[in-house]
Every structure is written in C-alpha cells, then in structure tokens.
Backbone as ProteinMPNN parsed JSONL, in Angstrom:
{"seq_chain_A": "XXXXXXXXXXXXXXXXXXXXXXXXXXXXXXXXXXXXXXXXXXXXXXXXXXXXXXXXXXXXXXXXXXXXXXXXXXXXXXXXXXXXXXXXXXXXXXXXXXXXXXXXXXXXXXXXXXXXXXXXXXXXXXXXXXXXXXXXXXXXXXXXXXXXXXXXXXXXXXXXXXXXXXXXXXXXXXXXXXXXXXXXXXXXXXXXXXXXXXXXXXXXXXXXXXXX", "coords_chain_A": {"N_chain_A": [[72.621, 18.56, -17.223], [71.178, 19.743, -19.336], [71.088, 17.777, -21.279], [69.225, 15.903, -20.345], [66.991, 17.554, -20.258], [66.682, 18.304, -22.944], [66.042, 15.817, -24.092], [63.725, 15.374, -22.678], [62.093, 17.445, -23.612], [61.856, 16.632, -26.27], [60.574, 14.11, -25.93], [58.193, 14.741, -24.533], [57.084, 17.292, -25.449], [57.116, 16.952, -28.163], [56.84, 14.116, -29.162], [54.894, 12.955, -27.317], [52.8, 14.848, -27.444], [51.95, 14.593, -30.096], [50.938, 12.012, -30.051], [48.841, 12.378, -28.256], [47.31, 14.09, -29.832], [46.582, 12.37, -31.927], [45.002, 10.617, -30.475], [42.942, 12.371, -29.736], [41.883, 12.935, -32.248], [40.965, 10.394, -32.964], [39.008, 10.007, -31.008], [37.236, 12.03, -31.723], [36.399, 11.014, -34.155], [35.032, 8.717, -33.304], [32.922, 9.931, -32.029], [31.514, 10.77, -34.157], [32.203, 13.047, -35.604], [33.126, 15.193, -38.366], [35.967, 14.747, -40.548], [37.471, 17.078, -40.906], [36.651, 18.707, -38.793], [37.346, 17.095, -36.638], [40.09, 17.052, -37.074], [40.708, 19.711, -36.531], [40.125, 19.885, -33.813], [42.071, 18.143, -32.862], [44.368, 19.584, -33.635], [44.097, 21.905, -32.048], [44.224, 20.751, -29.508], [46.829, 19.603, -29.508], [48.41, 21.926, -29.842], [47.811, 23.49, -27.524], [48.54, 21.722, -25.38], [51.204, 21.289, -26.059], [52.406, 23.864, -25.778], [51.933, 24.315, -23.067], [53.531, 22.337, -21.922], [56.045, 23.172, -22.873], [56.257, 25.658, -21.606], [56.37, 24.822, -18.964], [58.777, 23.311, -18.977], [60.553, 25.34, -19.704], [60.426, 26.983, -17.467], [61.576, 25.347, -15.59], [64.189, 24.836, -16.447], [65.159, 27.279, -16.95], [65.528, 28.424, -19.448], [64.407, 30.683, -21.484], [61.304, 30.617, -23.212], [60.882, 32.513, -25.1], [63.236, 32.777, -26.478], [63.09, 30.844, -28.338], [61.369, 31.783, -30.115], [61.369, 34.654, -30.801], [63.551, 36.094, -29.757], [66.995, 36.724, -30.095], [65.821, 39.386, -32.267], [66.393, 39.353, -35.826], [69.083, 41.307, -37.117], [70.708, 43.746, -39.174], [73.122, 42.06, -40.935], [71.83, 39.747, -40.386], [69.18, 40.129, -41.218], [69.554, 40.274, -43.949], [70.462, 37.679, -44.357], [68.161, 36.172, -43.687], [66.439, 37.024, -45.748], [67.801, 36.131, -48.057], [67.863, 33.34, -47.628], [65.174, 32.779, -47.522], [64.437, 33.268, -50.168], [65.886, 31.193, -51.339], [64.627, 28.851, -50.302], [62.129, 29.139, -51.428], [62.658, 28.796, -54.171], [63.712, 26.187, -54.048], [61.498, 24.703, -53.052], [59.716, 25.17, -55.11], [60.832, 23.797, -57.347], [60.851, 21.197, -56.338], [58.128, 20.75, -56.06], [57.345, 20.87, -58.747], [58.713, 18.622, -59.741], [57.411, 16.657, -58.305], [54.638, 16.86, -58.872], [54.414, 17.621, -61.494], [53.593, 20.108, -62.175], [53.397, 23.469, -60.897], [51.991, 23.933, -57.758], [50.801, 26.017, -55.445], [50.952, 25.726, -51.885], [49.777, 27.206, -49.784], [49.317, 26.818, -47.08], [47.305, 24.972, -47.029], [44.819, 26.186, -47.073], [42.751, 26.216, -48.96], [41.401, 23.841, -48.634], [39.914, 24.193, -46.305], [38.31, 26.327, -47.047], [36.835, 25.148, -49.075], [35.194, 23.417, -47.645], [33.712, 25.185, -46.238], [34.593, 25.98, -43.739], [36.338, 28.024, -42.709], [37.231, 29.046, -40.317], [38.487, 26.933, -39.098], [40.972, 26.973, -40.109], [42.628, 28.533, -38.568], [43.342, 27.029, -36.162], [45.021, 25.211, -37.467], [47.154, 26.816, -38.325], [48.076, 27.496, -35.8], [48.952, 24.985, -34.948], [51.088, 24.486, -36.755], [52.771, 26.58, -36.001], [53.334, 25.883, -33.36], [54.788, 23.574, -33.803], [57.19, 24.374, -35.128], [58.16, 25.997, -33.142], [58.676, 24.208, -31.013], [60.653, 22.74, -32.255], [62.676, 24.68, -32.533], [63.167, 25.129, -29.825], [64.069, 22.627, -28.909], [66.354, 22.559, -30.411], [67.917, 24.634, -29.281], [68.287, 23.633, -26.663], [69.645, 21.21, -27.189], [72.0, 22.146, -28.343], [73.19, 23.346, -26.127], [73.47, 21.144, -24.551], [75.242, 19.431, -25.877], [77.892, 20.815, -26.63], [80.152, 20.509, -28.223], [80.033, 20.137, -30.997], [80.219, 22.267, -33.819], [78.964, 25.172, -35.697], [78.454, 24.789, -39.3], [76.952, 22.452, -38.781], [75.584, 21.748, -36.037], [75.11, 20.338, -32.701], [72.477, 20.714, -32.177], [71.256, 20.633, -34.713], [71.824, 17.972, -35.449], [70.376, 16.679, -33.469], [67.744, 17.379, -34.139], [67.577, 16.213, -36.653], [67.73, 13.503, -36.009], [65.623, 13.272, -34.147], [63.367, 14.564, -35.232], [63.315, 14.724, -38.133], [64.1, 12.118, -39.253], [62.138, 10.326, -38.093], [60.043, 10.731, -39.875], [60.192, 8.766, -41.737], [58.721, 6.704, -40.723], [56.186, 7.884, -40.25], [55.603, 9.069, -42.704], [57.295, 8.724, -45.5], [60.448, 7.584, -46.909], [61.402, 9.493, -48.7], [60.165, 11.885, -47.913], [61.316, 12.044, -45.407], [64.026, 12.466, -46.063], [63.792, 14.95, -47.294], [62.932, 16.387, -45.082], [65.241, 16.319, -43.526], [66.935, 17.924, -45.055], [65.548, 20.337, -44.792], [65.794, 20.836, -42.03], [68.557, 21.308, -41.84], [68.814, 23.594, -43.482], [67.015, 25.425, -42.212], [68.111, 25.711, -39.598], [70.773, 26.233, -39.942], [70.404, 28.68, -40.984], [69.399, 29.871, -38.692], [71.751, 29.953, -37.131], [73.429, 31.685, -38.63], [71.965, 34.007, -38.824], [71.49, 34.54, -36.254], [69.059, 34.42, -34.956], [65.977, 33.072, -33.732], [63.784, 33.559, -35.172], [64.261, 33.18, -37.818], [64.114, 30.324, -38.638], [61.332, 30.115, -38.244], [60.198, 31.907, -40.095], [61.153, 30.725, -42.464], [59.966, 28.205, -42.309], [57.167, 28.765, -42.482], [57.236, 29.889, -44.973], [57.89, 27.692, -46.61], [55.574, 26.191, -46.199], [53.729, 27.759, -47.407], [54.406, 28.391, -50.131]], "CA_chain_A": [[71.193, 18.846, -17.084], [70.533, 20.066, -20.6], [70.854, 16.543, -22.028], [67.946, 15.371, -19.878], [65.919, 18.491, -20.623], [66.492, 18.179, -24.395], [65.32, 14.559, -24.315], [62.387, 15.568, -22.111], [61.358, 18.283, -24.565], [61.53, 15.784, -27.424], [59.62, 13.069, -25.552], [56.905, 15.277, -24.096], [56.538, 18.374, -26.273], [56.991, 16.523, -29.556], [56.258, 12.783, -29.34], [53.676, 12.771, -26.538], [51.708, 15.701, -27.929], [51.429, 14.017, -31.336], [50.128, 10.854, -29.649], [47.612, 12.944, -27.698], [46.546, 14.592, -30.971], [46.008, 11.197, -32.609], [43.923, 10.143, -29.603], [41.839, 13.336, -29.852], [41.297, 12.722, -33.576], [40.246, 9.119, -32.903], [37.815, 10.241, -30.203], [36.324, 12.833, -32.544], [35.841, 10.087, -35.152], [34.064, 7.873, -32.601], [31.762, 10.776, -31.738], [30.834, 11.055, -35.417], [32.567, 14.342, -36.176], [33.755, 15.15, -39.679], [37.427, 14.684, -40.47], [38.044, 18.422, -40.787], [36.376, 19.165, -37.434], [38.195, 16.291, -35.773], [41.458, 17.52, -37.252], [40.848, 20.993, -35.835], [40.18, 19.583, -32.378], [43.401, 17.576, -32.635], [45.331, 20.684, -33.748], [43.955, 22.749, -30.857], [44.711, 19.971, -28.368], [48.293, 19.517, -29.612], [48.996, 23.247, -29.638], [47.678, 23.881, -26.115], [49.362, 20.838, -24.546], [52.616, 21.521, -26.409], [52.901, 25.103, -25.171], [51.934, 24.136, -21.611], [54.737, 21.56, -21.611], [57.209, 24.021, -23.116], [56.303, 26.666, -20.543], [56.841, 24.127, -17.757], [60.196, 22.992, -19.156], [61.284, 26.606, -19.699], [60.511, 27.475, -16.087], [62.421, 24.454, -14.791], [65.598, 24.903, -16.854], [65.478, 28.706, -17.068], [65.813, 28.836, -20.83], [63.149, 31.336, -21.841], [60.652, 30.19, -24.442], [60.981, 33.617, -26.064], [64.444, 32.56, -27.279], [62.739, 29.907, -29.4], [60.364, 32.426, -30.972], [61.723, 35.948, -31.393], [64.727, 36.735, -29.166], [66.927, 38.126, -30.536], [65.343, 39.637, -33.62], [67.517, 39.503, -36.767], [69.488, 42.679, -37.385], [71.803, 43.924, -40.115], [73.423, 40.931, -41.793], [70.823, 38.726, -40.103], [68.021, 40.392, -42.076], [69.976, 39.884, -45.295], [70.494, 36.216, -44.346], [66.774, 35.695, -43.737], [65.919, 37.312, -47.085], [68.454, 35.247, -49.024], [67.456, 31.96, -47.395], [63.765, 32.69, -47.912], [64.447, 33.129, -51.627], [66.407, 29.86, -51.657], [63.636, 27.807, -50.025], [61.057, 29.305, -52.416], [63.132, 28.14, -55.397], [63.813, 24.753, -53.757], [60.163, 24.114, -52.972], [59.117, 25.264, -56.446], [61.316, 22.707, -58.196], [60.395, 19.931, -55.761], [56.712, 20.631, -56.421], [57.298, 20.555, -60.174], [59.146, 17.233, -59.914], [56.446, 15.761, -57.659], [53.295, 16.935, -59.444], [54.451, 17.977, -62.907], [53.24, 21.518, -62.29], [53.512, 24.16, -59.62], [50.748, 24.122, -57.008], [51.116, 26.615, -54.14], [50.275, 25.045, -50.777], [48.987, 28.206, -49.052], [49.028, 26.201, -45.791], [46.117, 24.125, -47.15], [43.619, 26.973, -46.779], [41.671, 25.91, -49.899], [40.644, 22.714, -48.078], [38.966, 24.73, -45.335], [37.35, 27.139, -47.799], [35.98, 24.197, -49.795], [34.22, 22.844, -46.713], [33.017, 26.268, -45.551], [35.044, 26.027, -42.344], [37.561, 28.819, -42.732], [37.692, 29.242, -38.941], [39.343, 25.801, -38.736], [42.31, 27.248, -40.623], [43.405, 29.14, -37.483], [44.013, 25.977, -35.386], [46.083, 24.616, -38.265], [48.278, 27.732, -38.221], [48.588, 27.318, -34.445], [49.692, 23.72, -34.914], [52.357, 24.683, -37.461], [53.599, 27.464, -35.194], [53.802, 25.127, -32.197], [55.783, 22.594, -34.239], [58.486, 25.013, -35.356], [58.613, 26.495, -31.841], [59.286, 23.109, -30.263], [61.898, 22.423, -32.953], [63.656, 25.693, -32.123], [63.507, 24.952, -28.412], [64.906, 21.432, -28.841], [67.635, 22.95, -31.002], [68.648, 25.405, -28.279], [68.665, 22.749, -25.56], [70.643, 20.244, -27.662], [73.267, 22.886, -28.497], [73.771, 23.531, -24.794], [73.774, 19.828, -23.985], [76.405, 18.868, -26.562], [78.485, 22.011, -27.245], [81.391, 20.245, -28.969], [79.803, 20.316, -32.438], [80.174, 23.684, -34.155], [78.248, 25.489, -36.936], [77.005, 24.826, -39.492], [76.266, 21.251, -38.298], [75.668, 21.743, -34.581], [74.406, 19.248, -32.019], [71.044, 20.996, -32.328], [70.827, 20.127, -36.019], [71.856, 16.517, -35.385], [69.271, 16.267, -32.603], [66.501, 17.512, -34.9], [67.6, 15.216, -37.715], [67.411, 12.206, -35.401], [64.367, 13.279, -33.406], [62.223, 15.11, -35.98], [63.323, 14.412, -39.567], [64.138, 10.684, -39.545], [60.85, 9.673, -37.811], [59.131, 10.842, -41.011], [60.224, 7.486, -42.456], [57.615, 5.918, -40.165], [54.909, 8.578, -40.412], [55.4, 9.386, -44.122], [58.122, 7.809, -46.286], [61.865, 7.94, -46.862], [61.617, 10.722, -49.469], [59.771, 12.991, -47.036], [62.328, 12.103, -44.348], [65.214, 13.106, -46.634], [63.443, 16.361, -47.465], [62.896, 16.97, -43.738], [66.64, 16.5, -43.122], [67.412, 19.113, -45.776], [64.912, 21.506, -44.188], [66.422, 21.079, -40.72], [69.875, 21.914, -42.074], [68.603, 24.95, -44.003], [66.384, 26.264, -41.196], [68.9, 26.015, -38.408], [71.984, 26.935, -40.381], [69.911, 30.055, -41.034], [69.343, 30.311, -37.293], [73.108, 30.255, -36.692], [74.032, 32.819, -39.328], [71.176, 35.216, -38.566], [71.483, 34.683, -34.798], [67.689, 34.658, -34.507], [65.049, 31.95, -33.888], [62.724, 33.964, -36.092], [64.623, 32.705, -39.155], [63.428, 29.063, -38.948], [59.88, 30.319, -38.286], [59.905, 32.52, -41.398], [61.417, 29.719, -43.513], [58.955, 27.149, -42.138], [55.908, 29.21, -43.057], [57.456, 30.082, -46.415], [57.77, 26.356, -47.214], [54.177, 25.767, -46.112], [52.895, 28.659, -48.224], [54.707, 28.342, -51.565]], "C_chain_A": [[70.509, 19.028, -18.428], [70.286, 18.832, -21.473], [69.49, 15.963, -21.661], [66.787, 16.249, -20.329], [65.632, 18.417, -22.123], [65.692, 16.925, -24.731], [63.893, 14.65, -23.786], [61.522, 16.394, -23.056], [60.942, 17.471, -25.782], [60.43, 14.783, -27.067], [58.243, 13.599, -25.216], [56.295, 16.263, -25.083], [56.384, 17.978, -27.739], [56.254, 15.186, -29.687], [54.919, 12.644, -28.62], [52.514, 13.602, -27.064], [51.113, 15.178, -29.232], [50.543, 12.812, -31.029], [48.792, 11.324, -29.073], [46.714, 13.468, -28.821], [45.868, 13.47, -31.736], [44.835, 10.649, -31.802], [42.705, 11.056, -29.695], [41.116, 13.167, -31.184], [40.456, 11.449, -33.6], [38.947, 9.269, -32.114], [36.775, 11.035, -30.979], [35.648, 11.96, -33.599], [34.775, 9.198, -34.521], [32.778, 8.642, -32.328], [31.023, 11.212, -33.0], [31.133, 12.399, -36.036], [33.199, 14.161, -37.55], [35.268, 15.167, -39.516], [38.044, 16.067, -40.264], [37.817, 18.992, -39.385], [37.242, 18.405, -36.429], [39.646, 16.719, -35.853], [41.707, 18.822, -36.522], [40.933, 20.799, -34.328], [41.545, 19.021, -32.008], [44.47, 18.671, -32.667], [45.304, 21.57, -32.512], [44.535, 22.047, -29.634], [46.237, 19.92, -28.352], [48.936, 20.849, -29.268], [48.963, 23.668, -28.17], [48.598, 23.048, -25.225], [50.841, 21.095, -24.793], [53.158, 22.774, -25.73], [52.894, 25.03, -23.643], [53.18, 23.371, -21.176], [55.99, 22.416, -21.782], [57.368, 25.089, -22.033], [56.825, 26.041, -19.253], [58.343, 23.838, -17.853], [61.037, 24.269, -19.083], [61.456, 27.141, -18.28], [61.455, 26.627, -15.246], [63.903, 24.551, -15.158], [66.078, 26.332, -17.089], [66.034, 29.088, -18.437], [64.502, 29.38, -21.381], [62.607, 30.849, -23.181], [60.732, 31.268, -25.524], [62.2, 33.463, -26.969], [64.222, 31.529, -28.385], [61.764, 30.529, -30.394], [60.881, 33.722, -31.607], [62.979, 36.619, -30.817], [66.007, 36.008, -29.556], [66.335, 38.233, -31.939], [66.54, 39.773, -34.562], [67.802, 40.974, -37.034], [70.614, 42.694, -38.412], [71.984, 42.756, -41.056], [72.419, 39.805, -41.591], [69.597, 38.888, -40.98], [68.336, 39.984, -43.51], [69.989, 38.35, -45.411], [69.103, 35.635, -44.466], [66.204, 35.874, -45.144], [66.495, 36.357, -48.126], [67.98, 33.799, -48.86], [65.987, 31.756, -47.722], [63.646, 32.512, -49.416], [64.894, 31.727, -52.043], [65.356, 28.778, -51.426], [62.436, 27.918, -50.964], [61.428, 28.586, -53.707], [63.19, 26.626, -55.202], [62.443, 24.097, -53.765], [59.459, 24.138, -54.315], [59.533, 24.074, -57.312], [60.917, 21.337, -57.657], [58.93, 19.687, -56.098], [56.55, 20.256, -57.887], [57.665, 19.087, -60.41], [58.115, 16.25, -59.358], [55.109, 15.709, -58.383], [53.268, 17.283, -60.926], [54.064, 19.405, -63.18], [53.305, 22.15, -60.91], [52.144, 24.386, -59.002], [51.097, 24.728, -55.653], [50.304, 25.972, -53.022], [49.322, 25.971, -50.012], [48.49, 27.664, -47.718], [47.748, 25.353, -45.821], [44.808, 24.857, -46.933], [42.451, 26.635, -47.709], [40.808, 24.755, -49.409], [39.573, 23.203, -47.114], [37.898, 25.579, -46.021], [36.341, 26.241, -48.506], [34.876, 23.64, -48.902], [33.472, 23.911, -45.918], [33.379, 26.387, -44.088], [36.369, 26.786, -42.254], [38.122, 29.039, -41.329], [38.667, 28.127, -38.52], [40.764, 25.958, -39.265], [43.212, 27.809, -39.524], [44.064, 28.091, -36.578], [45.157, 25.311, -36.148], [47.339, 25.506, -38.227], [48.928, 27.605, -36.844], [49.413, 26.052, -34.312], [51.056, 23.875, -35.572], [53.315, 25.534, -36.632], [54.164, 26.72, -33.987], [54.889, 24.137, -32.592], [57.156, 23.237, -34.444], [59.04, 25.598, -34.047], [59.291, 25.39, -31.036], [60.574, 22.657, -30.937], [63.003, 23.396, -32.542], [64.115, 25.468, -30.683], [64.392, 23.717, -28.214], [66.3, 21.737, -29.377], [68.505, 23.678, -29.973], [69.16, 24.502, -27.155], [69.761, 21.772, -25.974], [72.004, 20.916, -27.862], [73.96, 23.073, -27.161], [74.193, 22.197, -24.187], [75.044, 19.223, -24.573], [77.125, 19.985, -27.332], [79.713, 21.758, -28.113], [81.228, 20.434, -30.474], [79.594, 21.79, -32.74], [79.413, 23.912, -35.458], [79.089, 25.152, -38.156], [76.267, 23.595, -38.976], [76.475, 21.137, -36.787], [74.963, 20.514, -34.009], [72.895, 19.442, -32.124], [70.501, 20.458, -33.635], [70.802, 18.604, -36.013], [70.695, 15.98, -34.55], [67.947, 16.323, -33.355], [66.438, 16.507, -36.051], [67.168, 13.854, -37.16], [66.015, 12.181, -34.79], [63.155, 13.762, -34.166], [62.19, 14.633, -37.428], [63.222, 12.908, -39.854], [62.834, 9.964, -39.184], [59.819, 9.803, -38.935], [59.149, 9.58, -41.884], [59.052, 6.625, -42.009], [56.273, 6.569, -40.467], [54.58, 8.902, -41.874], [56.112, 8.355, -44.989], [59.546, 8.333, -46.322], [62.165, 9.227, -47.637], [61.286, 11.947, -48.622], [60.795, 13.163, -45.925], [63.598, 12.799, -44.842], [64.985, 14.605, -46.832], [63.434, 17.072, -46.116], [64.313, 17.215, -43.216], [67.217, 17.756, -43.767], [66.841, 20.381, -45.137], [65.528, 21.848, -42.841], [67.762, 21.794, -40.898], [69.728, 23.355, -42.545], [68.076, 25.871, -42.904], [67.366, 26.688, -40.107], [70.334, 26.439, -38.708], [71.631, 28.416, -40.499], [69.809, 30.667, -39.647], [70.728, 30.763, -36.831], [73.641, 31.537, -37.322], [73.248, 34.115, -39.157], [71.124, 35.535, -37.081], [70.079, 34.925, -34.247], [66.806, 33.43, -34.729], [63.908, 32.278, -34.841], [62.995, 33.448, -37.506], [63.977, 31.365, -39.491], [61.909, 29.212, -39.048], [59.47, 30.898, -39.637], [60.072, 31.497, -42.522], [60.376, 28.613, -43.482], [57.627, 27.557, -42.785], [56.026, 29.541, -44.535], [57.292, 28.76, -47.155], [56.312, 25.914, -47.256], [53.265, 26.6, -47.026], [53.141, 28.475, -49.722], [54.522, 26.938, -52.149]], "O_chain_A": [[69.402, 18.534, -18.643], [69.383, 18.835, -22.309], [68.705, 15.583, -22.53], [65.735, 15.751, -20.73], [64.473, 18.462, -22.534], [64.777, 16.965, -25.554], [62.968, 14.08, -24.364], [60.353, 16.075, -23.274], [59.819, 17.599, -26.27], [59.466, 14.626, -27.816], [57.235, 12.987, -25.567], [55.15, 16.108, -25.507], [55.613, 18.595, -28.474], [55.165, 15.132, -30.259], [53.921, 12.261, -29.232], [51.38, 13.127, -27.126], [49.909, 15.302, -29.457], [49.513, 12.617, -31.674], [47.744, 10.747, -29.362], [45.495, 13.307, -28.767], [44.715, 13.599, -32.146], [43.807, 10.266, -32.361], [41.569, 10.581, -29.729], [39.889, 13.246, -31.247], [39.372, 11.423, -34.182], [37.912, 8.726, -32.501], [35.58, 10.75, -30.903], [34.468, 12.141, -33.901], [33.733, 8.95, -35.127], [31.683, 8.082, -32.386], [30.028, 11.933, -32.926], [30.394, 12.853, -36.91], [33.741, 13.1, -37.858], [35.784, 15.557, -38.469], [39.024, 16.21, -39.533], [38.684, 19.681, -38.847], [37.796, 18.989, -35.497], [40.354, 16.75, -34.847], [42.781, 19.028, -35.957], [41.714, 21.465, -33.649], [42.111, 19.373, -30.974], [45.371, 18.687, -31.828], [46.352, 21.946, -31.985], [45.242, 22.655, -28.829], [46.864, 20.162, -27.32], [49.894, 20.903, -28.496], [49.963, 24.144, -27.634], [49.345, 23.594, -24.413], [51.64, 21.118, -23.857], [54.253, 22.749, -25.167], [53.758, 25.62, -22.994], [53.81, 23.717, -20.177], [56.888, 22.39, -20.94], [58.482, 25.383, -21.6], [57.62, 26.649, -18.536], [59.088, 24.095, -16.907], [62.106, 24.278, -18.472], [62.505, 27.685, -17.935], [62.064, 27.124, -14.299], [64.772, 24.373, -14.305], [67.249, 26.567, -17.387], [66.895, 29.96, -18.558], [63.593, 28.615, -21.705], [63.349, 30.692, -24.15], [60.66, 30.969, -26.716], [62.204, 33.957, -28.096], [65.068, 31.362, -29.264], [61.378, 29.902, -31.38], [60.833, 33.867, -32.828], [63.422, 37.632, -31.358], [66.103, 34.795, -29.368], [66.354, 37.267, -32.702], [67.594, 40.255, -34.148], [66.884, 41.784, -37.161], [71.389, 41.741, -38.497], [71.116, 42.478, -41.883], [72.177, 39.007, -42.496], [69.028, 37.898, -41.44], [67.489, 39.419, -44.203], [69.58, 37.794, -46.431], [68.876, 34.714, -45.25], [65.556, 34.969, -45.67], [65.768, 35.838, -48.973], [67.725, 33.114, -49.851], [65.594, 30.673, -48.155], [62.848, 31.702, -49.889], [64.349, 31.146, -52.981], [65.202, 27.882, -52.256], [61.794, 26.913, -51.268], [60.615, 27.855, -54.272], [62.771, 25.867, -56.076], [62.245, 23.062, -54.402], [58.689, 23.231, -54.631], [58.691, 23.425, -57.933], [60.67, 20.414, -58.434], [58.532, 18.559, -56.388], [55.714, 19.42, -58.23], [57.005, 18.394, -61.184], [57.964, 15.143, -59.876], [54.507, 14.642, -58.499], [52.207, 17.243, -61.551], [54.192, 19.874, -64.311], [53.272, 21.461, -59.89], [51.25, 24.954, -59.629], [51.635, 24.031, -54.793], [49.114, 25.704, -53.186], [48.214, 25.579, -49.643], [47.391, 27.996, -47.273], [47.174, 25.052, -44.774], [43.79, 24.23, -46.639], [41.292, 26.749, -47.31], [39.621, 24.689, -49.726], [38.455, 22.688, -47.106], [36.731, 25.558, -45.63], [35.146, 26.534, -48.534], [33.754, 23.419, -49.358], [32.688, 23.586, -45.026], [32.571, 26.844, -43.279], [37.378, 26.259, -41.787], [39.33, 29.2, -41.156], [39.555, 28.347, -37.696], [41.653, 25.18, -38.918], [44.423, 27.589, -39.543], [45.241, 28.239, -36.248], [46.146, 24.893, -35.546], [48.455, 25.0, -38.109], [50.153, 27.604, -36.719], [50.448, 26.043, -33.646], [52.067, 23.447, -35.016], [54.512, 25.254, -36.565], [55.329, 26.9, -33.63], [55.81, 23.882, -31.816], [58.167, 22.705, -33.986], [60.255, 25.681, -33.872], [60.351, 25.603, -30.447], [61.503, 22.229, -30.252], [64.124, 22.985, -32.241], [65.297, 25.6, -30.367], [65.351, 23.755, -27.444], [67.299, 21.236, -28.862], [69.687, 23.368, -29.82], [70.318, 24.595, -26.748], [70.696, 21.526, -25.213], [73.041, 20.315, -27.58], [75.184, 22.97, -27.072], [75.147, 22.127, -23.413], [75.823, 18.584, -23.866], [76.982, 20.087, -28.551], [80.264, 22.7, -28.683], [82.17, 20.842, -31.155], [78.882, 22.485, -32.015], [79.226, 22.98, -36.241], [80.316, 25.214, -38.083], [75.059, 23.67, -38.75], [77.427, 20.507, -36.326], [74.312, 19.756, -34.729], [72.132, 18.477, -32.157], [69.41, 19.888, -33.67], [69.855, 18.002, -36.519], [70.104, 14.953, -34.884], [67.12, 15.421, -33.226], [65.363, 16.008, -36.383], [66.354, 13.151, -37.759], [65.304, 11.183, -34.903], [62.028, 13.424, -33.807], [61.147, 14.184, -37.905], [62.354, 12.479, -40.613], [62.445, 9.051, -39.912], [58.83, 9.07, -38.952], [58.232, 9.354, -42.674], [58.459, 5.904, -42.812], [55.331, 5.898, -40.888], [53.409, 8.998, -42.239], [55.607, 7.251, -45.193], [59.818, 9.42, -45.814], [63.077, 9.97, -47.274], [62.032, 12.926, -48.613], [61.113, 14.287, -45.538], [64.178, 13.62, -44.132], [65.87, 15.42, -46.571], [63.871, 18.218, -46.009], [64.558, 18.212, -42.537], [67.898, 18.548, -43.115], [67.55, 21.372, -44.961], [65.76, 23.02, -42.542], [68.06, 22.76, -40.196], [70.435, 24.241, -42.064], [68.612, 26.958, -42.684], [67.444, 27.861, -39.743], [71.031, 26.947, -37.83], [72.432, 29.29, -40.167], [70.103, 31.848, -39.457], [70.869, 31.821, -36.217], [74.231, 32.375, -36.639], [73.801, 35.202, -39.325], [70.765, 36.644, -36.685], [69.918, 35.555, -33.202], [66.87, 32.809, -35.79], [63.161, 31.396, -35.264], [62.067, 33.297, -38.302], [63.34, 31.257, -40.539], [61.268, 28.521, -39.84], [58.509, 30.434, -40.25], [59.236, 31.412, -43.421], [59.95, 28.136, -44.535], [57.037, 26.787, -43.543], [55.04, 29.484, -45.27], [56.639, 28.703, -48.198], [55.867, 25.328, -48.243], [52.162, 26.174, -47.368], [52.189, 28.41, -50.5], [54.737, 26.734, -53.344]]}, "name": "protein", "num_of_chains": 1, "seq": "XXXXXXXXXXXXXXXXXXXXXXXXXXXXXXXXXXXXXXXXXXXXXXXXXXXXXXXXXXXXXXXXXXXXXXXXXXXXXXXXXXXXXXXXXXXXXXXXXXXXXXXXXXXXXXXXXXXXXXXXXXXXXXXXXXXXXXXXXXXXXXXXXXXXXXXXXXXXXXXXXXXXXXXXXXXXXXXXXXXXXXXXXXXXXXXXXXXXXXXXXXXXXXXXXXXX"}
C-alpha cells in the first residue's frame, strides 16, 4: 500500500501542485497582474492545494501529517544533532555562495525583493510555499521508508525517493549544478532526520539554507 501512496503523494502533492501553480501564475499574467502579485497568488494556490492533498492522503493511509512536521520533537542528542547540522549547512551555503557570486550575499528568503516593491505582505505566501515544500518532502520520505524498508540509514529508501523525485527533476527546471546541490541537501536534511529522530530537523535546515 505504501508504495502506491508514496507515488500518489509525489504525483499529486508535489508535481500536480507545481503545475497548478504555474497555471495560476499564467492566469495572473493574462489578467495583467504584476509578476510579484502573480507569484504570490501562485504560492497561495500551491500551498493550499498541497496541504489539502496531504490531509486527504494522511486520512486515507493513517500516517499523520504531524509526523512530517513536528512529531516527535528532537530531544537530547537530537538537539545536538540539529545544532551541529545547522552549523554545517551554514558553512556549506556560505562557501557555495562565495564560489557562485564572488562574495557572500545572504538570501533572507528573498525578503528584500518584496520590500523593494513595497509588498511585504507577499512575503508571507512565499514562506508558506517553502514550508509546504519541505513538509511534502518529509511526508514522501516517511511513506517511501515504509514502502521500501530494506534500505537502512544513512541512505534510506526515503532519501533515494527524494533524490529521484525531487532533486533530479531540478535538471529540467533549473540546471545540473542545482540538481547536484539538491541531491546533497536531501542527503544532509534526511540523514539529519534519521539521527535526530525528528521531522523538525529538515525543516530547520531548509529554512537555514534559504536564509543564509
């Protein structure tokens, strides 16, 4: 059952929602909206549809969505793991930024773009979009681990599923360098998940990468 559900989560909560977001952005463009407003509408649409799909899938397979967000919370060695891995991704992203741009430029989730256009409110849908993306990644990870339990940490079936279903498609949407970086992030995020025993670890690392 979990094989079908994992593929369903990938097809609906990840692929389909992105297509719906692109359609919403295109419609906003046809209606003459600015790119930043259209992007916000797309972000809101993706986030709402994504969570509705995840809630439906969670109710059908009885794998609570809370286990992809905060259950269980990291404790003891898990907190130390989160702290150490957060420091590692900060250093990693710093050097990648230096190599890419010649100087360090903090991303800050792109908030300066919204401030520049006087639309700071549109920053909230962007945060919602980022949160929905890492949530669906965590949920796909959990389902894939249950579907193919033979692979063991640190490279579990969940990590392989995310590499194939989330990281590698960046070759099409971005480029091969971004895809390789996405593969590294999947391994870091969800190895952290395994050693901290908490889905909160990938969420913290994800927003750390987007901020620094």
